[in-house]
DRENSEMI-427826 format. One record per residue (C-alpha): residue in three letters; x, y, z. Coordinates in nm, 2 decimals. Each point is the difference from the previous one (the first is absolute). Layout:
BEGIN
[r "ala" [X Y Z]]
...
END
This chain:
BEGIN
[r "unk" [-1.43 13.76 -10.38]]
[r "unk" [0.21 -0.27 0.16]]
[r "unk" [-0.04 0.17 0.34]]
[r "unk" [-0.38 0.01 -0.01]]
[r "unk" [-0.05 -0.37 0.07]]
[r "unk" [0.23 0.03 0.30]]
[r "unk" [-0.20 0.30 0.12]]
[r "unk" [-0.32 -0.20 -0.03]]
[r "unk" [0.15 -0.30 0.19]]
[r "unk" [0.12 0.24 0.28]]
[r "unk" [-0.35 0.15 0.05]]
[r "unk" [-0.17 -0.34 -0.02]]
[r "unk" [0.25 -0.14 0.26]]
[r "unk" [-0.08 0.29 0.23]]
[r "unk" [-0.36 -0.08 -0.03]]
[r "unk" [0.07 -0.37 0.07]]
[r "unk" [0.20 0.09 0.31]]
[r "unk" [-0.31 0.19 0.12]]
[r "unk" [-0.21 -0.31 -0.03]]
[r "unk" [-0.14 0.03 -0.36]]
[r "unk" [0.00 -0.26 -0.27]]
[r "unk" [-0.02 0.05 -0.37]]
[r "unk" [-0.32 -0.15 -0.14]]
[r "unk" [0.06 0.10 -0.36]]
[r "unk" [0.20 0.23 -0.22]]
[r "unk" [-0.01 0.13 -0.35]]
[r "unk" [0.15 0.26 -0.23]]
[r "unk" [-0.16 0.34 -0.03]]
[r "unk" [0.10 0.31 -0.20]]
[r "unk" [0.34 0.12 0.13]]
[r "unk" [0.01 -0.26 0.28]]
[r "unk" [-0.14 -0.30 0.19]]
[r "unk" [-0.31 -0.05 0.21]]
[r "unk" [-0.01 -0.23 0.30]]
[r "unk" [-0.30 -0.12 0.19]]
[r "unk" [0.09 -0.06 0.36]]
[r "unk" [-0.18 -0.17 0.30]]
[r "unk" [0.09 -0.01 0.37]]
[r "unk" [-0.25 -0.27 0.09]]
[r "unk" [-0.30 0.22 0.04]]
[r "unk" [-0.28 0.02 -0.26]]
[r "unk" [0.11 0.35 -0.09]]
[r "unk" [0.27 0.02 -0.26]]
[r "unk" [0.24 0.27 -0.12]]
[r "unk" [0.17 0.08 -0.33]]
[r "unk" [0.36 0.11 -0.05]]
[r "unk" [0.08 0.17 -0.33]]
[r "unk" [0.37 0.06 -0.08]]
[r "unk" [0.08 0.25 -0.28]]
[r "unk" [0.31 0.11 -0.19]]
[r "unk" [0.03 0.32 -0.19]]
[r "unk" [0.22 0.30 -0.07]]
[r "unk" [0.00 0.11 0.36]]
[r "unk" [0.10 -0.35 0.13]]
[r "unk" [-0.19 -0.27 0.18]]
[r "unk" [-0.30 0.03 0.23]]
[r "unk" [-0.27 -0.21 0.15]]
[r "unk" [-0.37 0.06 0.08]]
[r "unk" [-0.23 -0.20 0.22]]
[r "unk" [-0.37 -0.05 -0.04]]
[r "unk" [-0.29 -0.22 0.08]]
[r "unk" [-0.21 -0.03 0.32]]
[r "unk" [0.30 -0.09 0.21]]
[r "unk" [0.22 0.28 -0.14]]
[r "unk" [0.06 0.17 0.33]]
[r "unk" [0.12 -0.32 0.17]]
[r "unk" [0.23 -0.08 -0.29]]
[r "unk" [0.14 0.36 0.00]]
[r "unk" [0.07 -0.03 0.38]]
[r "unk" [0.18 -0.33 -0.06]]
[r "unk" [0.21 0.16 -0.27]]
[r "unk" [0.09 0.30 0.22]]
[r "unk" [-0.20 0.26 -0.19]]
[r "unk" [-0.35 0.15 0.00]]
[r "unk" [-0.26 -0.08 -0.26]]
[r "unk" [-0.16 0.31 -0.15]]
[r "unk" [-0.37 -0.01 0.05]]
[r "unk" [-0.29 0.25 0.02]]
[r "unk" [-0.04 0.15 0.34]]
[r "unk" [0.33 -0.14 0.14]]
[r "unk" [0.10 0.14 0.34]]
[r "unk" [0.27 0.25 0.02]]
[r "unk" [0.35 -0.14 0.04]]
[r "unk" [0.14 0.01 0.35]]
[r "unk" [0.22 0.29 0.11]]
[r "unk" [0.35 -0.15 0.02]]
[r "unk" [0.17 0.02 0.34]]
[r "unk" [-0.31 0.11 0.18]]
[r "unk" [-0.11 -0.13 0.34]]
[r "unk" [-0.36 0.01 -0.13]]
[r "unk" [0.04 -0.05 -0.38]]
[r "unk" [-0.37 -0.05 -0.07]]
[r "unk" [-0.13 0.28 0.24]]
[r "unk" [-0.20 -0.24 0.22]]
[r "unk" [0.10 0.13 0.35]]
[r "unk" [0.09 -0.18 0.31]]
[r "unk" [-0.05 -0.23 0.18]]
[r "unk" [-0.06 -0.23 -0.30]]
[r "unk" [0.02 -0.37 -0.08]]
[r "unk" [0.20 -0.13 -0.29]]
[r "unk" [-0.03 -0.35 -0.14]]
[r "unk" [0.18 -0.21 -0.26]]
[r "unk" [0.04 -0.36 -0.10]]
[r "unk" [0.28 -0.24 -0.09]]
[r "unk" [0.00 -0.33 -0.18]]
[r "unk" [-0.27 0.09 -0.25]]
[r "unk" [0.23 -0.06 -0.30]]
[r "unk" [0.21 -0.27 0.16]]
[r "unk" [-0.08 -0.36 -0.10]]
[r "unk" [0.14 -0.16 0.31]]
[r "unk" [-0.07 0.11 0.35]]
[r "unk" [-0.28 0.18 0.18]]
[r "unk" [-0.21 0.30 -0.08]]
[r "unk" [0.05 0.27 0.28]]
[r "unk" [-0.16 0.33 0.07]]
[r "unk" [0.14 0.25 0.24]]
[r "unk" [-0.14 0.32 0.16]]
[r "unk" [0.16 0.28 0.20]]
[r "unk" [-0.15 0.29 0.21]]
[r "unk" [0.21 0.31 -0.06]]
[r "unk" [-0.02 0.25 0.28]]
[r "unk" [0.04 0.37 -0.06]]
[r "unk" [0.38 0.09 -0.01]]
[r "unk" [0.11 -0.36 -0.02]]
[r "unk" [0.12 0.01 -0.37]]
[r "unk" [0.35 0.13 0.10]]
[r "unk" [0.06 -0.29 0.24]]
[r "unk" [-0.10 -0.25 -0.27]]
[r "unk" [0.24 0.17 -0.24]]
[r "unk" [0.28 -0.04 0.26]]
[r "unk" [-0.08 -0.37 0.01]]
[r "unk" [0.03 -0.02 -0.39]]
[r "unk" [-0.37 -0.07 -0.05]]
[r "unk" [-0.06 0.01 -0.37]]
[r "unk" [-0.16 -0.20 -0.28]]
[r "unk" [0.09 -0.36 0.08]]
[r "unk" [0.06 -0.08 -0.37]]
[r "unk" [0.32 0.22 0.02]]
[r "unk" [0.14 -0.18 0.31]]
[r "unk" [0.18 -0.33 0.05]]
[r "unk" [-0.16 -0.28 0.21]]
[r "unk" [0.24 0.03 0.29]]
[r "unk" [-0.05 0.37 0.02]]
[r "unk" [-0.38 -0.05 -0.02]]
[r "unk" [0.01 -0.25 0.29]]
[r "unk" [0.20 0.24 0.22]]
[r "unk" [-0.23 0.30 -0.07]]
[r "unk" [-0.31 -0.22 0.05]]
[r "unk" [0.14 -0.10 0.34]]
[r "unk" [0.03 0.36 0.11]]
[r "unk" [-0.35 0.09 -0.13]]
[r "unk" [-0.15 -0.29 0.19]]
[r "unk" [0.15 0.15 0.32]]
[r "unk" [-0.20 0.31 -0.06]]
[r "unk" [-0.32 -0.20 0.01]]
[r "unk" [-0.20 0.19 -0.26]]
[r "unk" [0.00 -0.25 -0.28]]
[r "unk" [-0.17 -0.32 -0.10]]
[r "unk" [0.03 -0.28 -0.25]]
[r "unk" [-0.23 -0.26 -0.13]]
[r "unk" [0.15 -0.30 -0.18]]
[r "unk" [-0.15 -0.28 -0.21]]
[r "unk" [0.24 -0.29 -0.05]]
[r "unk" [-0.06 -0.19 -0.33]]
[r "unk" [-0.23 -0.27 0.14]]
[r "unk" [-0.24 0.26 0.14]]
[r "unk" [0.06 0.24 -0.29]]
[r "unk" [-0.11 -0.26 -0.26]]
[r "unk" [-0.32 -0.07 0.20]]
[r "unk" [-0.08 0.36 0.04]]
[r "unk" [0.07 0.08 -0.37]]
[r "unk" [-0.23 -0.28 -0.11]]
[r "unk" [-0.28 0.15 0.22]]
[r "unk" [0.06 0.36 -0.11]]
[r "unk" [0.06 -0.09 -0.37]]
[r "unk" [0.19 0.33 -0.05]]
[r "unk" [0.33 0.10 0.14]]
[r "unk" [-0.10 0.37 0.04]]
[r "unk" [-0.30 -0.10 0.20]]
[r "unk" [0.22 -0.22 0.23]]
[r "unk" [0.25 0.29 0.04]]
[r "unk" [-0.28 0.24 0.09]]
[r "unk" [-0.13 -0.25 0.27]]
[r "unk" [0.35 -0.03 0.14]]
[r "unk" [0.07 0.37 0.00]]
[r "unk" [-0.33 0.07 0.17]]
[r "unk" [0.06 -0.26 0.27]]
[r "unk" [0.35 0.12 0.07]]
[r "unk" [-0.08 0.37 0.02]]
[r "unk" [-0.31 -0.06 0.21]]
[r "unk" [0.19 -0.22 0.24]]
[r "unk" [0.28 0.25 0.03]]
[r "unk" [-0.25 0.28 0.08]]
[r "unk" [-0.18 -0.21 0.26]]
[r "unk" [0.33 -0.10 0.17]]
[r "unk" [0.16 0.35 0.01]]
[r "unk" [-0.32 0.20 0.05]]
[r "unk" [0.13 0.24 -0.27]]
[r "unk" [-0.24 0.25 -0.15]]
[r "unk" [0.16 0.08 -0.34]]
[r "unk" [-0.09 0.29 -0.22]]
[r "unk" [0.07 -0.21 -0.31]]
[r "unk" [0.07 -0.35 -0.12]]
[r "unk" [0.22 -0.05 -0.31]]
[r "unk" [0.06 -0.33 -0.18]]
[r "unk" [0.26 -0.05 -0.27]]
[r "unk" [-0.22 -0.06 -0.30]]
[r "unk" [-0.03 -0.36 -0.12]]
[r "unk" [-0.31 0.06 -0.21]]
[r "unk" [-0.17 0.32 -0.14]]
[r "unk" [-0.33 -0.13 0.14]]
[r "unk" [0.01 0.08 0.37]]
[r "unk" [-0.37 0.02 0.09]]
[r "unk" [-0.01 -0.35 0.14]]
[r "unk" [0.30 0.06 0.23]]
[r "unk" [-0.15 0.33 0.12]]
[r "unk" [-0.33 -0.18 0.08]]
[r "unk" [0.18 -0.28 0.19]]
[r "unk" [0.20 0.26 0.21]]
[r "unk" [-0.32 0.17 0.13]]
[r "unk" [0.19 0.31 0.09]]
[r "unk" [-0.18 0.29 0.17]]
[r "unk" [-0.10 0.27 -0.25]]
[r "unk" [0.25 0.24 0.14]]
[r "unk" [0.29 -0.23 -0.09]]
[r "unk" [0.14 0.05 -0.35]]
[r "unk" [0.07 -0.31 -0.20]]
[r "unk" [0.25 0.00 -0.29]]
[r "unk" [0.18 -0.25 -0.22]]
[r "unk" [0.30 0.12 -0.20]]
[r "unk" [0.26 -0.15 -0.24]]
[r "unk" [0.35 0.05 0.14]]
[r "unk" [-0.16 0.02 0.34]]
[r "unk" [0.33 -0.09 0.17]]
[r "unk" [0.09 0.36 -0.04]]
[r "unk" [-0.21 0.05 0.31]]
[r "unk" [0.20 -0.10 0.31]]
[r "unk" [-0.30 -0.18 0.15]]
[r "unk" [-0.03 -0.22 -0.31]]
[r "unk" [0.38 -0.05 -0.01]]
[r "unk" [0.00 -0.13 0.36]]
[r "unk" [-0.29 -0.23 -0.09]]
[r "unk" [0.19 -0.13 -0.31]]
[r "unk" [0.30 -0.09 0.22]]
[r "unk" [-0.20 -0.19 0.25]]
[r "unk" [-0.18 -0.19 -0.28]]
[r "unk" [0.32 -0.08 -0.19]]
[r "unk" [0.18 -0.12 0.32]]
[r "unk" [-0.30 -0.23 0.07]]
[r "unk" [0.01 -0.13 -0.36]]
[r "unk" [0.38 -0.07 0.02]]
[r "unk" [-0.05 -0.18 0.33]]
[r "unk" [-0.28 -0.21 -0.16]]
[r "unk" [0.23 -0.11 -0.28]]
[r "unk" [0.26 -0.10 0.26]]
[r "unk" [-0.25 -0.20 0.19]]
[r "unk" [-0.10 -0.19 -0.31]]
[r "unk" [0.37 -0.06 -0.09]]
[r "unk" [0.05 -0.15 0.35]]
[r "unk" [-0.32 -0.21 -0.02]]
[r "unk" [0.09 -0.15 -0.34]]
[r "unk" [0.37 0.02 -0.01]]
[r "unk" [-0.03 0.19 -0.33]]
[r "unk" [0.09 0.34 -0.13]]
[r "unk" [-0.29 0.23 -0.10]]
[r "unk" [0.11 0.31 -0.18]]
[r "unk" [-0.22 0.31 -0.01]]
[r "unk" [-0.16 0.14 -0.32]]
[r "unk" [-0.13 -0.19 -0.30]]
[r "unk" [0.29 -0.02 -0.24]]
[r "unk" [0.24 -0.26 -0.12]]
[r "unk" [0.15 -0.09 0.35]]
[r "unk" [-0.36 -0.07 0.12]]
[r "unk" [-0.06 -0.24 -0.30]]
[r "unk" [0.31 -0.19 0.08]]
[r "unk" [-0.08 -0.03 0.36]]
[r "unk" [-0.36 -0.10 -0.07]]
[r "unk" [0.10 -0.27 -0.24]]
[r "unk" [0.25 -0.13 0.26]]
[r "unk" [-0.26 0.01 0.27]]
[r "unk" [-0.26 -0.19 -0.22]]
[r "unk" [0.26 -0.27 -0.08]]
[r "unk" [0.07 -0.04 0.38]]
[r "unk" [-0.35 0.03 0.15]]
[r "unk" [-0.25 -0.03 -0.28]]
[r "unk" [-0.23 0.25 -0.17]]
[r "unk" [-0.27 -0.01 0.26]]
[r "unk" [0.25 0.12 0.27]]
[r "unk" [0.01 0.34 -0.18]]
[r "unk" [-0.32 0.09 0.20]]
[r "unk" [0.22 0.02 0.31]]
[r "unk" [0.27 0.23 -0.13]]
[r "unk" [-0.14 0.20 -0.30]]
[r "unk" [-0.29 0.21 -0.13]]
[r "unk" [-0.12 -0.27 -0.23]]
[r "unk" [-0.24 0.22 -0.21]]
[r "unk" [0.31 0.18 -0.15]]
[r "unk" [0.07 -0.09 -0.36]]
[r "unk" [0.34 -0.13 0.13]]
[r "unk" [-0.17 -0.32 0.12]]
[r "unk" [-0.08 -0.10 -0.35]]
[r "unk" [0.37 0.03 -0.10]]
[r "unk" [0.12 -0.24 0.27]]
END
């Protein structure tokens, strides 16, 4: 089973790149069990197994959906929504016009937390495809910046960005990352609707927690407007456009911090981040992390 430890390391590293930290691990029958945290009170488990049919992993715990999204899969759970129809202009059958929303920076130790929103008009999906609008995680930063510029010219998007200083204050007040994200999504979407005067048939948010009732209450949408959260929400062109706007603002935030401190701040939460964090602490002191990082992450304790 020499390859199984390598398989485990690969899956755990994917989780770390998505902003998760290993809190504990232990052997289980036919595999290993990891307990993971991303900085919020809710945790997830990652079980890696080996058997006659090869290797596999299973996620569990209260934050299973969030971990599954970070790993690029979907956690099986009772009552899960149907998978999106690949290649469709309306993969979740929500109708148009509709608003899509997504965030960037949730799993990144350095830099801001950003939410983005986009109003998709009826028949607009083809134009977005021609602009190469897709899930921002599959695009390079330079491409994202170019597409974001073209989206901004269309005037139907919005972003809301919390740089680390404000983020740490807001997180301390909220006490929960998902609550903070819900507040930001609600503010961004509401502001976009007020500015554009759009009357959407639906609002879809890329799922960041299986508990969406708080976000739905904060949005205060008319009863006729359908509200949905979905894993792999970027399959919807409205969410994909929002993800590009959010990621572009996140990347710009990292650059601004780099200019301010004359220091490199890599995205993610893996080994390069640890190296950069230790270098930053050596140069500026541990207290200065409040200005550049999300200090409630477990990464802070490793610096």
